[in-house]
N, C-alpha and C positions, 0 to 999 in steps of 0.2 A: 503494499500502500503507499502511495507513493504523498506528499506530506500535499497538506491544503490549507486555505480556511478555514472549510469547516472545522476543521480539525481542530483548530486552535481556538475557536469560536466556542467549541465545549471546554474542553479548559478551562479557558478563562473562566465561564459561567458556571465550571464547579469550585477552582480555588476563591470563586466569589461570593458564592452564597453556600457552600462548605456542602452538599448533600450533594447526589445525583437527580433524586425528586425535584430540589429545587429549581437546577440546571433544568431538564426539563421543561418546565414552567414556563423558567425566565424565556426561552428558544423557542416556545410551543412547539414544544416538536416530543418523543416518550421516550420514559427513563428508555426500558432499555436502543434504544438507537441512541441517547448519548452512552451508556456503556459501548457502546460499539466501537462509537469513535471515539474512546479515549483509548481503546484495547490497539484500535486504529493506527494513532502515534505513537501510542509505547513501539508500538512493530516497528514503520517508520523512522522513529528516534533510536530503538536503540537501545533505552532507557523506560525501569519502572518509573514512572509518577503519580502511581498506588500503591498502596497494601492496602489486599481489600480484609476486612478484621471487620465480623456480624454485617457484614452487609455492606458498611461503611467504605466509603473510599478516603486512606488518611496519605497524606500525599509525606514524600519521597522530599531527602533535600535535592533534587533536581529535576523535583516537582514544582519546591521552595524559588532555588534557581532561577527557573524557564520561564516562573510563572514574573518574576523582577522585567523582564527583559517582553517580556506578552503585553505589557503592565505601557509600559517606553510606548509600543507599538502602536498602544489601543491608543493613546492618548493623542497620536502628531494626530487617528486618522478622526478620528473626534472633534480634535481641531479644527481641521480639513472639512467637515463638516460644519460647523456651526459657522464659520468662514466663510461656504458655502451661504448658508443661511441669511446671513448680513449681506455678504455681494445681493440676494434675491430681493431684498427686503427694503437695500442700498443703506442698512446700518454701518457697512462698511467700507474701502476703499481706499486711492489716493487719485487725487487730479492733480496734475500737475498744467500751473497756469505760466506761461511769459507775456508778458506787459512790457508797453512803449514805459519813458519815468513819468510821464500826465498821468496816468492809472495809477502808477505804485503806492502812493501814500495814499490819503482817505479816500480815495474809492472804492478800487481795493480791496482796505482794511474794511469796509463795509463793509462790503459781499463776501468776503471768510466770515467774518463774525456775524453774520443772518445768514449762512450757512449754515455753520457749524451749532448752529440753534438749535437745528431743526434734525441734525445729523452729524450728534456728535462723533461716533468712533471713525469719522472720515477721518482722514489724512491732506491737506493739497500742500502744495509747493509752487511757490510764487517765486518768479525769475523774473528782471526787468531787466530789457533789452534794446539796440534797435531797430527796425522796422526791420532792415538789410535781415542780418541777424537773429530776428525773430519766424523768418518766412526760410530759413534755414532752419532752425531750430527743429520745427513745426517738419517740412520735409521727411527729417534725416527722424522721424517717429518718437522724437524725445521730447515735447508737448500735447499734450488733447488738445489745449484752447490756447489759443494770441490776439489780443488786441496789440491791434499797431495804430497811432494819432495820423495814419495819413487815406488815402484812396488807395486802394493794396489788390492785386489782382494779379494771381501765377493759376499756369493748371494744373501745378501740383496741387493746391489747396481749393477747400468748398470755403467760399466766400456769400461775407454781406456786408453792407454798412451797418453796424452798430449804432450809430448816433448821427445826427448833422447840423447843431447846435448852432447858432453864427459862434463869433466872437464875441467879448463884450470886450469897452472898454470899463479902466479900473484906473481910481482915481487914491489917495489918502483922504483922511477926513479933515472935512474944515474946509477941500478945493473951493475954489469959485467955481466951478463948475459943476461943485457936487451939487447943485441943483436944480441942476437941470436935466429933463427926460432923457431927449433924447442929444449925443452928440454928436456933432459934425465937424470934416476934417479944418471948414472953415474957423470954431473955435480953438484953434487948435496954431495956428501959425507962432510957431518960433519957442510955442513949447518943450519944455524939459520932457524927452522920448526917454523910457526904459525900452529897450529893443530886444529880440532873438541875435543870435550869430544874425549875421549876411547871407552866408548857407543855407539856412530854414528856407522851405517853399513857401510859409505863410508869412514871414521876416520881408520874402521876397515883392509876394503879394497884394500887404501891408505896402511898401514902399509906391508898387504903380498906380497906388492910389490919391495920396500925398500929390504925386507926381503929376499924375492926369489933371488934379484940384487945385495944381500949380499953388501949395501950400507947402511952404519948408515948413520940417519943425527941428530940435534942435537936438540929435540926436545922442546924449552923456553920455547912457553907459551901453552898451549890447554884454547877455547874459547865456546863454546855452541852451536852461528851460523858463520854463513856464513858470514853475515855485518861485523861479532866485525872481524870474521879471513883481512877482508881485511883492514878494517881499519888498525889495527894494523902493517897490511904488509904497506902501505900506507905512513906509520909514520917510516918505518926500522928496525923494531923492528925483520923484518924477512922475509924470502917468506912462499907459501902456496899456496896450489891445493884449487880449491870451482869450483861451480856453475856458467857455462856464466851471468845467469839472472845478479846473483846476483856482480857480478864482474863489470859487466857492468853499474851498475847505480856510478860506485867509478871511473872508467877509467877515466871519464871528469877529472876530479880531480887529473892526470898524471898515476896512478894506469895502470902499465903495463902488458901485459894481453901475453899468450908465450900458446904457441902447446906443450902439454906435451907427450911425447915421447908411452909414454905405451894409446892406447884404456880404458879409463876408465869412464862409460857412465854414468849421471846424468838421469833416469829414471823417472819420475813426472805420475798422471797418477788427470783423471778428473772422480769425481762422482756425479749422480745422483741417490737419491733415487728411485727405481724399481716402487712404490705406488703411487710416487706422481702423480698430473695430468699436464699432458705433459703440455706449456704455450711457444706459437709462440713467446712470450716476452723475454724468456727464454732467446729460442732457438738464438732468435740476440746476447745474452749478450754472449752464447757461439762462434757464430759464429767471435765475434769484443777479443775475448779471442783467439782465434785460432789465425785473423788477424796479434793481438799485438805481439804476442809469434813470428812468422815468423818475423817479421819486428826483436825483438830482438837476435833473434837466427842470423839474415843475419849482424848483427851491433856487435853482439860477433864476430864474422869467420870475417869479416873484421878488428880487433882492433889487431886477435891475428899478424893476417900479415901486421900490419902498422910498 
């Protein structure tokens, strides 16, 4: 008789509950079937596992030693079963997210905290990279989801526009223009301006707006991130134009947000690898992304009117 899982199950049941009768009940089988399985196991192993004393199976030293190894094996199997059950009910798993720096602070933190409230056994991996490396990472299957701060479509990726709100004009508290509902380019003639770097596509688009309007502004500071633009404006270094996701993070500290007279969409893209297996857990996270996005955009709209 060759060793098989059923023989091990019978051995484990006898060792766990102490008698062949109770083991048979545990396994929903007959007492003779369990006794026969124990005999076959002993034959397959070449070991005497039980002494038969007055109809009872008394484990030998071999049985006790073997049972320790069997318990380890079944603990592993039971763990796999629990993991599978949790995955089926979305209670556990890992989601890897990569995003542009714009989303890496308040927004993605809000998304993560709200998601984990509902799914506390899930683990998240959050990375911040530039758009080009985000795409590379998704194509290489290193991430489940990517969010970039630009329009981006590649044949190897599934993509959709994540959000397309207009950028907002930002001012320090008590700035003379803070009482305006809408800021025009002409209002900013010779104003001290804090901008993104000259290679940024949103900065280049803004430059064209002022060039077309014939308005000269004083570019006193260039900085690589929207967060640093907001920090500098809040400290009174000048005024600026940024995306509403970042601006909203600084509004509780006093940063003033106003509507700009030109529509300058901040187009962002949600990315997923085409050939990565679909996961219901990832789908749930994407829904949380969308819900938090809607809250942010509603809050930004209210802030520019405040």
